C-alpha positions in Angstrom: 0.0 0.0 0.0 1.5 3.4 -0.9 0.6 7.1 -1.1 3.0 9.0 -3.2 3.5 12.7 -3.6 6.1 15.0 -5.2 8.3 14.8 -2.2 6.9 12.1 0.0 6.2 8.3 -0.4 4.3 6.7 2.4 4.4 2.9 2.7 3.7 0.1 5.1 6.2 -2.7 5.8 5.2 -6.0 7.4 7.8 -7.1 10.0 7.5 -9.6 12.9 3.7 -9.8 12.4 3.3 -6.0 12.8 2.8 -3.3 10.2 5.3 -0.4 10.3 4.4 2.9 8.7 7.3 4.8 7.0 7.5 7.6 4.6 10.3 9.0 2.6 10.7 12.7 2.4 13.5 14.4 0.6 15.5 11.3 0.6 15.2 10.5 4.3 13.1 7.8 5.9 11.0 8.5 9.0 9.5 5.6 11.0 6.2 6.6 12.5 5.8 3.6 14.7 4.4 0.1 14.6 0.8 -0.6 13.8 -1.2 -3.8 14.5 -2.4 -6.0 11.6 -5.2 -4.7 9.4 -7.9 -6.5 11.4 -7.2 -4.4 14.5 -9.1 -1.1 13.9 -7.5 0.6 16.9 -4.0 -0.1 15.7 -4.8 1.7 12.4 -6.4 4.7 14.1 -3.3 5.1 16.3 -1.5 6.5 13.3 -3.2 9.2 11.3 -1.3 8.7 8.1 -2.3 5.0 8.0 -5.9 6.0 8.7 -5.9 8.4 5.8 -4.4 5.8 3.5 -7.1 3.3 4.6 -9.9 5.8 3.7 -8.4 7.3 0.5 -10.9 5.7 -1.8 -13.9 7.2 0.1 -12.7 10.8 -0.2 -14.2 13.4 -2.4 -11.9 15.3 -4.8 -11.5 18.1 -2.3 -10.8 15.7 0.5 -8.2 13.9 -1.5 -6.3 17.3 -1.8 -6.4 17.6 2.0 -5.2 14.0 2.4 -2.3 14.5 0.0 -1.2 17.7 1.7 -1.2 16.1 5.1 0.8 13.2 3.9 3.3 15.4 2.1 3.4 18.3 4.6 2.4 16.7 7.9 4.8 18.9 9.9 3.0 22.1 8.6 -0.6 20.8 8.5 -0.6 19.8 12.1 -0.5 23.4 13.2 -2.8 25.0 10.7 -6.4 26.0 11.4 -9.1 24.4 9.4 -9.6 27.6 7.4 -5.9 27.9 6.7 -5.5 24.3 5.6 -8.5 24.7 3.3 -7.1 27.8 1.8 -3.7 26.2 1.3 -5.0 23.2 -0.7 -7.8 25.2 -2.5 -10.9 23.9 -0.7 -13.3 25.3 1.9 -13.1 25.2 5.6 -16.2 23.1 5.7 -14.6 20.5 3.4 -11.7 20.2 6.0 -14.2 19.7 8.8 -16.1 17.0 6.8 -12.7 15.4 6.1 -12.0 15.1 9.8 -15.5 13.6 10.4 -15.0 11.1 7.5 -11.9 9.8 9.5 -14.1 9.3 12.6 -13.0 12.4 14.6 -15.6 14.5 16.5 -14.3 17.6 14.7 -11.2 19.3 13.2 -9.6 20.1 16.6 -9.6 16.4 17.5 -7.9 15.6 14.2 -5.4 18.4 14.7 -4.6 17.0 18.1 -3.9 13.6 16.5 -1.6 15.3 13.9 0.3 17.2 16.6 0.7 14.1 18.8 2.1 12.3 15.8 4.9 14.6 15.0 5.5 17.1 17.8 8.3 15.1 19.5 9.9 14.3 16.1 10.3 17.8 14.7 13.9 18.9 14.1 15.0 22.4 14.7 14.9 23.1 11.0 11.4 21.7 10.6 10.3 23.9 13.5 11.5 27.0 11.7 9.8 25.8 8.5 6.5 25.3 10.4 6.8 28.8 11.9 7.3 30.2 8.3 4.2 28.4 7.1 2.1 29.6 9.9 2.9 33.3 10.1 4.6 36.2 8.3 7.1 38.5 9.8 4.4 41.1 10.4 2.3 38.5 12.3 4.9 37.1 14.7 4.2 39.1 17.8 0.4 38.8 17.6 0.4 35.1 16.6 3.0 34.0 19.2 1.3 35.8 22.0 -2.2 34.6 20.9 -1.0 31.0 20.9 0.5 31.5 24.4 -2.8 32.9 25.7 -4.8 30.0 24.1 -2.4 27.5 25.8 -2.8 29.1 29.2 -6.6 29.3 28.8 -6.9 25.7 27.7 -4.6 24.5 30.5 -6.5 26.4 33.2 -9.8 24.9 32.0 -8.5 21.3 31.8 -6.4 20.8 34.9 -8.4 19.0 37.6 -8.4 21.1 40.8 -8.1 18.1 43.0 -5.0 16.9 41.2 -3.4 20.3 41.4 -4.1 20.6 45.1 -2.8 17.1 45.7 0.4 18.1 43.9 0.8 21.2 46.0 0.2 19.2 49.2 2.8 16.6 48.1 5.4 19.4 47.7 4.5 21.0 51.0 4.7 17.8 53.0 7.8 16.3 51.4 10.9 15.9 53.5 13.0 17.0 50.5 11.9 18.2 47.0 14.0 17.4 44.0 13.4 19.4 40.8 14.5 18.4 37.3 14.2 19.8 33.8 16.4 19.3 30.8 17.0 21.6 27.8 14.6 24.5 27.7 12.7 23.0 30.7 15.8 23.7 32.8 14.9 27.3 33.0 11.5 26.4 34.4 13.2 24.1 37.0 15.5 26.9 38.0 12.6 29.3 38.5 10.6 26.7 40.6 13.7 26.0 42.8 14.4 29.7 43.4 10.9 30.4 44.8 10.2 27.0 46.5 13.4 27.5 48.6 11.7 30.5 50.2 9.0 28.2 51.6 10.4 24.7 51.9 13.3 23.5 54.1 15.1 21.3 51.6 14.9 21.9 47.8 17.5 20.3 45.4 17.7 21.6 41.9 19.3 18.7 40.0 21.9 20.3 37.7 24.0 17.4 36.7 24.1 16.5 33.0 25.3 12.9 33.1 22.7 10.3 34.0 24.9 8.6 36.6 25.6 11.9 38.3 21.9 12.6 38.4 21.3 9.3 40.1 24.1 10.1 42.5 22.3 13.3 43.5 19.2 11.4 44.1 20.8 8.4 45.9 19.0 9.0 49.2 15.6 9.8 47.8 12.8 7.9 49.5 9.0 7.7 49.9 9.2 10.8 52.2 10.4 12.9 49.3 8.8 14.5 46.2 10.2 15.2 42.7 8.9 17.9 40.4 9.7 16.8 36.9 9.2 19.0 33.8 9.4 17.7 30.3 8.0 18.9 27.0 8.8 17.9 23.4 11.3 17.1 22.3 11.3 14.9 25.3 14.6 14.4 27.2 15.7 10.8 27.8 17.4 12.0 31.0 14.0 13.3 32.3 12.4 10.0 31.6 15.1 8.0 33.3 15.1 10.4 36.3 11.4 10.2 36.8 11.5 6.4 36.5 14.2 6.2 39.1 12.2 8.5 41.5 9.1 6.5 41.0 10.9 3.2 41.6 12.3 4.6 44.9 8.8 5.4 46.1 9.0 9.2 45.9 5.9 11.3 45.0 6.4 12.4 41.3 4.7 15.7 40.2 5.0 15.6 36.4 4.4 18.8 34.5 4.2 17.8 30.8 2.0 18.2 27.8 0.2 14.9 27.3 -0.8 11.6 28.9 1.2 10.1 26.1 4.3 11.9 27.4 7.0 9.4 28.4 7.2 10.8 32.0 3.4 10.6 32.5 3.6 6.9 33.4 5.8 7.6 36.4 3.6 10.5 37.8 1.8 10.4 41.2 0.3 13.7 40.2 0.0 14.6 36.5 -0.3 18.3 35.5 -0.9 18.7 31.8 0.0 22.1 30.3 -0.6 22.9 26.6 2.5 23.8 24.5 0.8 23.6 21.1 3.1 25.8 19.1 5.8 24.2 17.1 8.5 26.7 16.4 12.2 27.0 17.0 11.3 28.3 20.5 9.1 26.1 22.7 5.9 27.6 24.0 6.4 27.3 27.7 4.0 30.0 28.8 1.3 27.6 30.1 3.9 25.3 31.8 5.4 28.4 33.5 2.0 29.5 34.7 1.2 26.1 36.2 4.6 26.1 38.0 3.8 29.7 39.2 0.5 28.5 40.5 2.2 25.6 42.4 4.6 28.0 44.0 1.8 30.3 45.1 -0.2 27.3 46.5 2.8 26.1 48.5 3.5 29.7 49.8 -0.1 29.9 51.1 0.3 26.6 52.9 3.6 27.6 54.4 3.2 31.3 55.1 2.7 31.1 58.8 5.6 28.7 59.3 7.9 30.9 57.2 6.8 34.3 58.3 9.7 34.9 60.7 12.3 33.6 58.3 10.9 35.7 55.4 11.1 38.8 57.6 14.7 38.0 58.5 15.5 37.5 54.9 14.0 40.8 53.9 16.0 42.6 56.6 19.2 40.9 55.3 18.5 42.0 51.8 17.9 45.6 53.0 21.1 45.6 55.1 23.2 44.3 52.2 21.4 46.6 49.7 20.6 43.7 47.5 17.8 45.6 45.8 17.4 49.3 44.9 15.2 51.2 47.3 12.3 53.2 46.0 14.3 56.5 46.3 17.3 55.0 44.5 15.0 53.6 41.8 13.6 57.1 41.2 17.2 58.6 41.1 18.2 56.1 38.4 15.1 56.9 36.3 
């Protein structure tokens, strides 16, 4: 079975009683994962490209244009609105919506989620730049990026279960020691969380080692009395996965801040906080994850305020005596 385009050829290979979907783009081959045999419907639906291939004979002329574009430009189509996808291939927005329904999705947003899950963790840096170019012009960058960030925060706020969030804040507050880990761009979020949590918790360890053995050495004494705040977003770090697995195996409470239940660290979470990061560009959209972490810090601070009141007063006096921050008068003089 094959679906060929100018730059892409999609094909299925039978190996060890499983079907593997591959497609060749610009000379390179990308394996999109194993699928079950044809008789297993769920296995086919797990992979959008295979699903499209299976339905190709049922599509209208306009829907076939959409199907061909998704197969050939999956990395761009995944982040287009239904209107923009329709305009790109020369069909209407309603045709795109009917295409999604033909595949069995409740609507275009659900199909878009499937496309994004399929490719988000596989985008290279160059592909991310190409996606950005396809989605916005130079004049649209500020408005589009900030709009995506606001949408991510809004969707995250609506979807996080309040009981899960509160349980995560309780786990951090009650832990003997809190370990925090984030790799790549998530390291900045980990550093932010550690800075503020240290104001309210007695023992906070920001894991900064880069080698896996050194990370485990820092966590050698972790136990079921401790908690780990793990942060991981596409492209997922293998170090984050191994670190959360280790913490889980040692019995610690794992608070995972990530983007999907399919995230590789989700399986090790005691408390799973999902934050949208649905913007593939050279820069990860971490506005919603940062907002979730900010909310966790505030929740912990409220739980620990009375216990830390005296210490925080002493710290403020220390900062003033050492002139760590400009006073209001000095700030005006520098204006």
